[in-house]
DRENZA-481443 format. One line per 8 residues: number of its first residue (from 1); for each residue x, y, z of C-alpha. Coordinates in steps of 0.2 Angstrom, whole numbers, plus 5000, padded with zeros to 4 digits. Example, Ala and Ser with C-alpha at 12.3 -4.5 7.8 and 13.67 -1.06 7.14 Angstrom:
2
1> 5062,4978,5039; 5068,4995,5036 $
This chain:
815
1> 5417,5830,5256; 5419,5845,5266; 5433,5850,5275; 5437,5838,5290; 5431,5847,5307; 5447,5853,5316; 5446,5848,5334; 5439,5857,5349 $
9> 5452,5872,5353; 5462,5873,5369; 5472,5886,5377; 5489,5886,5370; 5485,5877,5354; 5488,5884,5335; 5473,5887,5327; 5471,5885,5308 $
17> 5458,5889,5294; 5448,5898,5279; 5438,5912,5284; 5430,5926,5272; 5437,5944,5277; 5428,5960,5271; 5440,5970,5260; 5429,5983,5250 $
25> 5414,5986,5242; 5421,5981,5225; 5428,5965,5231; 5415,5961,5246; 5423,5947,5256; 5437,5938,5250; 5443,5921,5256; 5459,5922,5268 $
33> 5471,5909,5278; 5470,5914,5295; 5482,5908,5309; 5479,5909,5326; 5495,5908,5336; 5503,5915,5353; 5487,5927,5358; 5491,5935,5339 $
41> 5478,5933,5323; 5487,5935,5307; 5481,5932,5289; 5486,5927,5272; 5480,5925,5255; 5484,5909,5253; 5493,5894,5264; 5509,5896,5254 $
49> 5510,5914,5260; 5514,5908,5278; 5532,5906,5277; 5536,5923,5266; 5521,5936,5267; 5510,5940,5282; 5494,5952,5278; 5491,5957,5293 $
57> 5492,5954,5313; 5481,5959,5329; 5485,5957,5346; 5470,5950,5354; 5477,5954,5372; 5467,5972,5368; 5456,5967,5355; 5437,5966,5356 $
65> 5427,5951,5350; 5409,5952,5343; 5396,5942,5335; 5385,5950,5324; 5375,5936,5316; 5375,5916,5313; 5391,5918,5303; 5397,5935,5305 $
73> 5409,5943,5317; 5420,5957,5320; 5438,5958,5328; 5443,5976,5334; 5457,5983,5344; 5451,6000,5347; 5450,6009,5328; 5466,6006,5323 $
81> 5462,5988,5315; 5446,5979,5313; 5442,5964,5305; 5424,5960,5297; 5425,5942,5297; 5412,5927,5289; 5414,5909,5292; 5404,5897,5281 $
89> 5392,5889,5294; 5386,5894,5312; 5396,5878,5320; 5413,5885,5310; 5409,5901,5318; 5407,5897,5337; 5423,5886,5336; 5433,5902,5330 $
97> 5424,5912,5343; 5429,5899,5356; 5446,5897,5350; 5448,5917,5351; 5442,5919,5366; 5453,5906,5372; 5467,5915,5364; 5463,5930,5372 $
105> 5460,5926,5390; 5477,5917,5389; 5485,5934,5380; 5477,5944,5395; 5484,5932,5408; 5503,5933,5401; 5503,5951,5399; 5496,5952,5418 $
113> 5511,5939,5424; 5524,5949,5412; 5519,5966,5422; 5517,5957,5440; 5531,5944,5441; 5528,5944,5461; 5510,5938,5459; 5510,5923,5472 $
121> 5493,5915,5465; 5495,5899,5461; 5497,5895,5442; 5482,5886,5436; 5486,5870,5425; 5481,5870,5408; 5463,5863,5407; 5457,5851,5391 $
129> 5440,5855,5395; 5433,5870,5385; 5420,5876,5400; 5433,5874,5413; 5446,5884,5406; 5435,5898,5402; 5428,5899,5422; 5446,5897,5426 $
137> 5453,5912,5414; 5439,5922,5421; 5444,5920,5441; 5460,5922,5437; 5458,5938,5428; 5446,5944,5442; 5460,5940,5455; 5472,5948,5447 $
145> 5461,5965,5444; 5456,5965,5462; 5475,5964,5467; 5481,5977,5455; 5468,5989,5463; 5473,5985,5480; 5491,5989,5476; 5485,6005,5470 $
153> 5476,6009,5485; 5491,6005,5496; 5502,6018,5485; 5488,6029,5490; 5489,6025,5508; 5507,6027,5508; 5506,6045,5500; 5489,6049,5512 $
161> 5503,6044,5528; 5516,6057,5520; 5507,6070,5517; 5497,6067,5532; 5513,6067,5543; 5518,6082,5535; 5503,6092,5538; 5503,6085,5557 $
169> 5521,6092,5560; 5516,6108,5551; 5500,6110,5560; 5511,6107,5578; 5524,6120,5572; 5507,6132,5570; 5503,6126,5589; 5519,6132,5597 $
177> 5516,6150,5589; 5505,6161,5600; 5490,6165,5593; 5473,6168,5598; 5463,6153,5606; 5451,6152,5593; 5464,6148,5582; 5472,6135,5592 $
185> 5456,6126,5592; 5454,6125,5574; 5472,6118,5572; 5466,6104,5582; 5452,6101,5574; 5462,6098,5558; 5474,6089,5566; 5460,6076,5572 $
193> 5452,6074,5556; 5469,6070,5547; 5472,6057,5560; 5454,6050,5558; 5458,6051,5537; 5474,6041,5539; 5466,6028,5551; 5450,6027,5539 $
201> 5461,6025,5523; 5471,6011,5532; 5454,6002,5538; 5448,6002,5519; 5466,5995,5514; 5464,5981,5526; 5449,5977,5520; 5451,5977,5504 $
209> 5466,5964,5506; 5453,5954,5516; 5441,5954,5503; 5457,5948,5491; 5462,5935,5503; 5444,5927,5503; 5443,5927,5485; 5457,5919,5484 $
217> 5454,5904,5495; 5437,5902,5486; 5447,5902,5469; 5457,5886,5475; 5441,5877,5481; 5432,5880,5464; 5447,5873,5456; 5448,5858,5466 $
225> 5432,5856,5461; 5430,5859,5444; 5446,5848,5443; 5437,5834,5452; 5423,5835,5441; 5436,5834,5424; 5442,5818,5432; 5427,5812,5435 $
233> 5421,5815,5417; 5437,5808,5409; 5436,5793,5421; 5419,5789,5414; 5421,5792,5398; 5434,5779,5397; 5423,5767,5406; 5411,5769,5391 $
241> 5423,5768,5378; 5430,5750,5385; 5413,5746,5386; 5408,5750,5370; 5427,5740,5364; 5420,5725,5375; 5401,5726,5366; 5409,5727,5349 $
249> 5422,5711,5353; 5408,5700,5361; 5397,5705,5344; 5409,5698,5333; 5415,5683,5343; 5396,5678,5342; 5395,5682,5323; 5412,5671,5321 $
257> 5404,5655,5332; 5386,5657,5326; 5385,5653,5307; 5374,5664,5300; 5369,5668,5282; 5376,5684,5278; 5358,5694,5277; 5358,5693,5296 $
265> 5372,5705,5299; 5371,5720,5303; 5381,5731,5293; 5381,5746,5305; 5392,5735,5316; 5401,5729,5302; 5405,5744,5296; 5412,5749,5315 $
273> 5423,5736,5314; 5429,5737,5296; 5440,5751,5296; 5458,5745,5300; 5470,5757,5307; 5481,5761,5323; 5466,5760,5335; 5448,5753,5335 $
281> 5435,5761,5326; 5426,5765,5341; 5439,5777,5345; 5436,5788,5330; 5431,5807,5335; 5414,5811,5333; 5418,5827,5324; 5425,5818,5308 $
289> 5407,5814,5304; 5406,5815,5285; 5395,5830,5279; 5398,5838,5263; 5393,5853,5252; 5403,5854,5239; 5402,5867,5225; 5399,5865,5207 $
297> 5406,5857,5196; 5406,5842,5209; 5397,5828,5204; 5388,5823,5220; 5386,5829,5238; 5386,5817,5252; 5374,5820,5270; 5372,5810,5286 $
305> 5362,5794,5282; 5348,5792,5294; 5350,5787,5311; 5340,5772,5307; 5352,5765,5297; 5363,5763,5313; 5351,5753,5322; 5343,5741,5313 $
313> 5349,5724,5307; 5356,5719,5291; 5339,5708,5286; 5330,5725,5283; 5345,5734,5273; 5339,5730,5255; 5352,5744,5248; 5367,5736,5255 $
321> 5374,5720,5245; 5378,5703,5257; 5395,5705,5253; 5398,5722,5258; 5389,5721,5275; 5402,5705,5279; 5419,5711,5272; 5423,5723,5289 $
329> 5422,5708,5301; 5434,5698,5289; 5448,5712,5290; 5445,5713,5309; 5447,5695,5311; 5463,5696,5300; 5470,5710,5311; 5466,5702,5328 $
337> 5474,5685,5321; 5491,5694,5316; 5498,5691,5332; 5497,5673,5332; 5503,5674,5312; 5520,5666,5311; 5523,5678,5297; 5517,5693,5303 $
345> 5526,5709,5305; 5528,5706,5323; 5536,5690,5323; 5548,5697,5308; 5554,5712,5319; 5565,5699,5330; 5574,5694,5315; 5589,5706,5313 $
353> 5586,5720,5300; 5597,5732,5294; 5597,5750,5299; 5593,5762,5287; 5600,5778,5285; 5591,5793,5290; 5599,5809,5285; 5607,5814,5269 $
361> 5619,5827,5264; 5611,5845,5267; 5609,5851,5249; 5623,5865,5245; 5616,5885,5242; 5619,5886,5223; 5611,5900,5212; 5608,5897,5193 $
369> 5596,5906,5182; 5582,5893,5176; 5574,5905,5164; 5592,5908,5157; 5590,5890,5151; 5571,5886,5149; 5568,5902,5137; 5575,5893,5122 $
377> 5565,5877,5125; 5547,5884,5127; 5537,5870,5118; 5548,5856,5121; 5549,5839,5130; 5555,5841,5146; 5565,5824,5143; 5573,5833,5128 $
385> 5581,5847,5138; 5597,5847,5142; 5598,5851,5162; 5613,5854,5173; 5611,5844,5190; 5605,5861,5199; 5588,5857,5194; 5590,5840,5198 $
393> 5585,5830,5216; 5599,5814,5218; 5587,5801,5213; 5583,5794,5197; 5566,5792,5189; 5567,5772,5194; 5569,5776,5211; 5552,5787,5211 $
401> 5543,5776,5205; 5547,5764,5219; 5542,5778,5229; 5524,5775,5225; 5526,5759,5237; 5528,5770,5253; 5511,5766,5257; 5510,5747,5253 $
409> 5502,5743,5268; 5486,5749,5260; 5490,5736,5248; 5491,5724,5262; 5476,5728,5270; 5468,5726,5253; 5474,5708,5250; 5465,5704,5266 $
417> 5449,5711,5261; 5434,5698,5256; 5424,5711,5247; 5430,5718,5232; 5421,5734,5234; 5430,5737,5252; 5447,5731,5242; 5443,5745,5228 $
425> 5443,5758,5243; 5460,5752,5248; 5467,5752,5230; 5460,5769,5227; 5468,5776,5242; 5485,5767,5238; 5483,5777,5219; 5480,5794,5229 $
433> 5495,5791,5242; 5508,5789,5226; 5506,5808,5225; 5510,5812,5243; 5529,5815,5243; 5526,5827,5227; 5520,5841,5237; 5537,5849,5240 $
441> 5547,5841,5230; 5551,5854,5216; 5567,5845,5209; 5569,5835,5193; 5574,5817,5195; 5587,5811,5185; 5584,5804,5167; 5590,5785,5168 $
449> 5601,5779,5155; 5593,5765,5144; 5596,5748,5154; 5597,5757,5169; 5590,5745,5185; 5585,5749,5202; 5579,5735,5216; 5570,5740,5232 $
457> 5573,5723,5242; 5561,5726,5258; 5556,5707,5261; 5563,5706,5279; 5555,5722,5284; 5539,5725,5275; 5537,5708,5265; 5538,5714,5248 $
465> 5553,5717,5234; 5554,5728,5218; 5564,5730,5202; 5562,5745,5189; 5572,5745,5172; 5572,5759,5159; 5566,5749,5143; 5567,5763,5132 $
473> 5575,5782,5130; 5567,5790,5117; 5552,5790,5123; 5558,5788,5141; 5549,5772,5148; 5552,5763,5164; 5544,5746,5169; 5542,5742,5187 $
481> 5538,5726,5197; 5534,5725,5213; 5527,5708,5223; 5525,5703,5241; 5522,5690,5250; 5506,5697,5257; 5498,5691,5241; 5498,5705,5228 $
489> 5509,5710,5213; 5511,5727,5207; 5516,5733,5189; 5518,5747,5180; 5524,5756,5163; 5527,5774,5162; 5530,5787,5149; 5531,5802,5151 $
497> 5526,5816,5139; 5528,5834,5145; 5529,5852,5139; 5534,5868,5145; 5522,5883,5141; 5535,5897,5148; 5526,5900,5166; 5521,5883,5170 $
505> 5527,5864,5166; 5513,5851,5163; 5519,5834,5165; 5509,5819,5156; 5511,5802,5163; 5506,5788,5148; 5504,5770,5152; 5496,5759,5164 $
513> 5497,5753,5184; 5491,5736,5186; 5488,5727,5203; 5483,5709,5205; 5479,5700,5220; 5482,5682,5220; 5471,5677,5234; 5453,5683,5224 $
521> 5461,5686,5207; 5457,5705,5205; 5465,5712,5192; 5465,5731,5195; 5473,5745,5182; 5473,5763,5182; 5481,5776,5175; 5490,5793,5182 $
529> 5486,5811,5182; 5493,5826,5176; 5508,5834,5185; 5509,5853,5184; 5524,5863,5193; 5521,5882,5194; 5529,5898,5193; 5545,5892,5182 $
537> 5549,5910,5176; 5544,5921,5193; 5540,5916,5212; 5541,5899,5223; 5540,5885,5213; 5524,5873,5217; 5514,5858,5212; 5499,5852,5208 $
545> 5490,5837,5204; 5475,5837,5191; 5464,5827,5181; 5452,5810,5184; 5456,5791,5187; 5447,5776,5184; 5453,5763,5195; 5444,5745,5185 $
553> 5441,5728,5191; 5443,5719,5178; 5436,5703,5185; 5420,5710,5194; 5417,5727,5185; 5418,5737,5200; 5423,5755,5196; 5431,5769,5206 $
561> 5430,5788,5199; 5443,5799,5207; 5443,5818,5203; 5458,5828,5208; 5452,5846,5208; 5464,5858,5202; 5469,5872,5213; 5460,5888,5209 $
569> 5461,5904,5221; 5442,5907,5219; 5439,5890,5225; 5431,5889,5243; 5436,5870,5243; 5452,5862,5252; 5468,5865,5242; 5472,5847,5233 $
577> 5455,5840,5235; 5450,5823,5229; 5434,5814,5229; 5429,5797,5222; 5414,5786,5221; 5416,5766,5221; 5402,5759,5212; 5398,5740,5205 $
585> 5395,5734,5189; 5380,5740,5187; 5383,5758,5193; 5378,5756,5210; 5387,5768,5222; 5393,5759,5239; 5407,5768,5245; 5412,5787,5244 $
593> 5429,5792,5246; 5436,5810,5249; 5450,5820,5256; 5468,5828,5251; 5482,5820,5239; 5495,5828,5251; 5486,5823,5269; 5474,5810,5270 $
601> 5458,5802,5264; 5443,5795,5270; 5430,5782,5266; 5410,5780,5273; 5398,5768,5266; 5383,5775,5254; 5366,5770,5263; 5354,5777,5250 $
609> 5357,5789,5235; 5345,5802,5228; 5345,5814,5212; 5347,5832,5218; 5348,5850,5210; 5357,5855,5196; 5373,5861,5196; 5378,5877,5186 $
617> 5383,5868,5170; 5366,5858,5170; 5372,5843,5177; 5361,5834,5191; 5369,5830,5204; 5368,5815,5216; 5365,5815,5234; 5373,5801,5244 $
625> 5366,5797,5262; 5381,5791,5269; 5388,5784,5288; 5400,5791,5297; 5417,5794,5288; 5433,5784,5293; 5451,5787,5289; 5459,5775,5276 $
633> 5474,5783,5272; 5486,5797,5282; 5502,5804,5275; 5518,5800,5285; 5526,5815,5293; 5544,5821,5285; 5558,5818,5296; 5566,5832,5305 $
641> 5577,5842,5292; 5568,5836,5277; 5569,5855,5269; 5586,5854,5269; 5587,5836,5260; 5576,5840,5245; 5561,5837,5256; 5565,5818,5257 $
649> 5552,5807,5266; 5561,5792,5276; 5558,5781,5263; 5567,5790,5250; 5581,5795,5260; 5586,5776,5260; 5584,5774,5242; 5603,5779,5235 $
657> 5610,5772,5250; 5623,5760,5244; 5620,5741,5246; 5630,5727,5244; 5626,5714,5229; 5614,5724,5218; 5614,5723,5199; 5633,5734,5191 $
665> 5616,5744,5180; 5607,5749,5200; 5606,5769,5200; 5613,5767,5218; 5631,5767,5207; 5629,5780,5194; 5641,5793,5196; 5635,5809,5192 $
673> 5621,5804,5204; 5630,5801,5220; 5641,5815,5217; 5625,5827,5218; 5621,5818,5234; 5638,5823,5241; 5636,5842,5235; 5649,5841,5223 $
681> 5638,5846,5209; 5651,5854,5198; 5660,5835,5196; 5642,5828,5195; 5639,5839,5179; 5655,5835,5172; 5652,5817,5174; 5633,5818,5169 $
689> 5640,5825,5152; 5651,5809,5152; 5636,5796,5154; 5627,5806,5141; 5642,5804,5127; 5644,5785,5131; 5627,5782,5130; 5626,5790,5113 $
697> 5640,5780,5106; 5631,5764,5112; 5614,5770,5103; 5624,5774,5087; 5633,5756,5087; 5612,5749,5088; 5607,5760,5075; 5619,5753,5063 $
705> 5617,5736,5069; 5597,5740,5064; 5602,5748,5048; 5611,5733,5044; 5596,5721,5049; 5583,5729,5035; 5594,5735,5021; 5601,5724,5007 $
713> 5619,5717,5009; 5625,5728,4995; 5619,5744,5001; 5623,5740,5020; 5639,5748,5018; 5631,5763,5009; 5619,5767,5021; 5632,5765,5037 $
721> 5644,5777,5028; 5627,5790,5030; 5625,5786,5046; 5642,5790,5050; 5642,5806,5041; 5626,5812,5051; 5634,5809,5069; 5639,5827,5069 $
729> 5621,5832,5073; 5617,5819,5087; 5632,5828,5097; 5618,5838,5103; 5607,5823,5108; 5609,5823,5128; 5603,5812,5139; 5588,5826,5142 $
737> 5590,5830,5123; 5579,5826,5107; 5588,5813,5094; 5590,5822,5078; 5584,5814,5061; 5599,5812,5050; 5597,5818,5030; 5592,5808,5017 $
745> 5605,5795,5009; 5611,5801,4993; 5609,5785,4984; 5592,5786,4976; 5576,5780,4983; 5585,5777,5003; 5579,5761,5012; 5586,5772,5029 $
753> 5576,5767,5042; 5577,5784,5049; 5565,5790,5036; 5553,5774,5034; 5547,5771,5050; 5529,5762,5048; 5534,5757,5029; 5540,5740,5021 $
761> 5557,5739,5019; 5566,5728,5004; 5563,5711,5009; 5545,5714,5018; 5551,5717,5035; 5542,5732,5043; 5553,5746,5047; 5555,5754,5065 $
769> 5562,5771,5070; 5579,5770,5074; 5577,5774,5093; 5565,5758,5092; 5581,5750,5088; 5586,5731,5092; 5587,5735,5109; 5580,5720,5119 $
777> 5578,5723,5140; 5586,5711,5151; 5572,5710,5164; 5558,5714,5157; 5548,5707,5141; 5533,5717,5130; 5517,5707,5132; 5498,5709,5127 $
785> 5488,5709,5145; 5472,5699,5139; 5461,5707,5157; 5465,5725,5152; 5468,5724,5134; 5485,5733,5136; 5502,5729,5129; 5516,5733,5143 $
793> 5533,5727,5148; 5532,5712,5161; 5544,5705,5172; 5551,5688,5164; 5561,5683,5180; 5579,5681,5183; 5584,5695,5192; 5584,5689,5210 $
801> 5591,5672,5205; 5606,5682,5198; 5607,5692,5214; 5608,5676,5225; 5623,5668,5213; 5630,5686,5211; 5632,5683,5194; 5630,5699,5182 $
809> 5638,5696,5165; 5622,5699,5155; 5622,5716,5162; 5629,5730,5152; 5641,5742,5156; 5633,5759,5157; 5641,5769,5168 $
């Protein structure tokens, strides 16, 4: 999908967007990010440069704006600076021209006001109409010009009066001198002419002042008439909007009261009411129409559907399933019934809930050279690199997993959907929303200790509760389980594989995420994409998400293929773009999704599809005719001062807040993480080393037990001795560092499980590696999922019951 159309610019707005700027005959037009603000047009190579590097700025108050053709225009300030610019389309060019003209008029007006602070002309209130703003600016500019000219004439008149008086005095003195009669006559003539000249100049000044007064009175009348017209237009728009809403509600009420077969439903009307959000579907702006012209290697193109699809009844639409035609109606009825539902959020707000914190201590400004640590770690797993807390953020990986639930409302809405295809759209939007918090989060979360847990109990506020547990340390694996009163369950097991490549760091999440809906028994599963951290050595760290996700409904066979486009300097697409297509089990497309993973997602219903032209790679792209796109998800704004608080979201700020009654293994009770949050980083580093040493000791004890379990009794002591002899090599095995394989036992063919992973032991038992020891997760158990065919840790129960009883005797002392 193409970049969403920006709103119509109004005076005073900051206008931003991509344009192509002419550089030279070798490079031609290059894509640049332009920002129009306060009468200044600035440009940058990328959006990321806005904070530190401006490539050029031109003042519009003295600039000339000229249009060359349908897409090109020129901005020049008299020869010193000239920008030759090109937009993607004529519509986009006109938007920029309008914004530039408005900004220029405002800059000229502000400059005139600063030069003439005593101007008595009434200030024109900011107008919302584009044409009205232009006319007001033009009138005021003309009036100020006339006023300036009158002041110039007044100055000239003062000079004339001054010099005329002096001339008359000189001539009077000449008259006193006795000269011939002819000379006296000449002097009298000059005196009369000077007097007439002074009278004429005064008359000219008075005439100009009358003209200015008349123009000012007419200007006030024009402004009043324009304001009346604008108010009438706004009232008319509001009336039409109310009528449209009433008509829409009557249509839905009629369909609800009259039982009709699904084939008689109106898909266009159903689509109007089917997008949940803060307002009614009719509130959507027409500028958000779903046009798209994606570059290669895009797999599909979307174009607006024929208007006939909006008008004809559902009985004539053969390309849409009956199920899809009715899904929107069900969502609207569910939303309308929230007010009367005793379990709705409105009624829950009546109960007193805990006030969560909105700030944490600001991040200290400690300098540490990352390259001095990372240069010896190229090619290693990130989880096996010993790192100080200076590169961390005061949250554990378990808490980062729980952040996936920030937009839990998407799953709440999905649980209400009667159509599995529409439900797929909400699940897909939920998968994308989990990456929105990562755009500025360059800090590394704490690797959880084995057995560490984290609970997120939001049952009263949000209707769900969540539990995470670290079920393996090497490789690091965390299990997550969340259940909601709205009828959905989310579970996942994530193992991180990461590689440091010098310039960038790649993090590949392994494992599956599953979502189950109680009402429909739909079972969804998907995997995460690759996260890349750039500029490890030099420059500002920035994060990108790239790859593809297949969200699969194992019950119906529906599928959503999401593509996260990697960032490219040469691409004309919007950065961080995500596109997706929802198809049924037969491969027929029903919905198209598009947006960015750091801002918002939209979806639109597919009315018709056809094969288009071939791309650069020879693949034939599909052209989808779609209805107008609707916003399905939008990122919440960051709290104030987030840049000083590790760019945490509102939810992230509350994750490490101390709570009573949690398990002793909860991440909130981890001392090094708490010290880091409080800004005591030196103490946090020392505490981190203590916890790592304690974890190594505990792991060695488990390994000894595992060795005894698979070794013959007569060899157990010898193997244990060999294990103790190799404990020196384990000293470098930190929380973030790799385990070391001990040397072979000198007792002949060694039954040591360190060297026999996957082989049979002396008693026919399958031997596992030392780090797949006899540790068993406390709250999760490993099971085979019959629907997806995957093996993962599933919550086995008992945690919340133990919390109610306040009994944590089964928890290990890991801190």
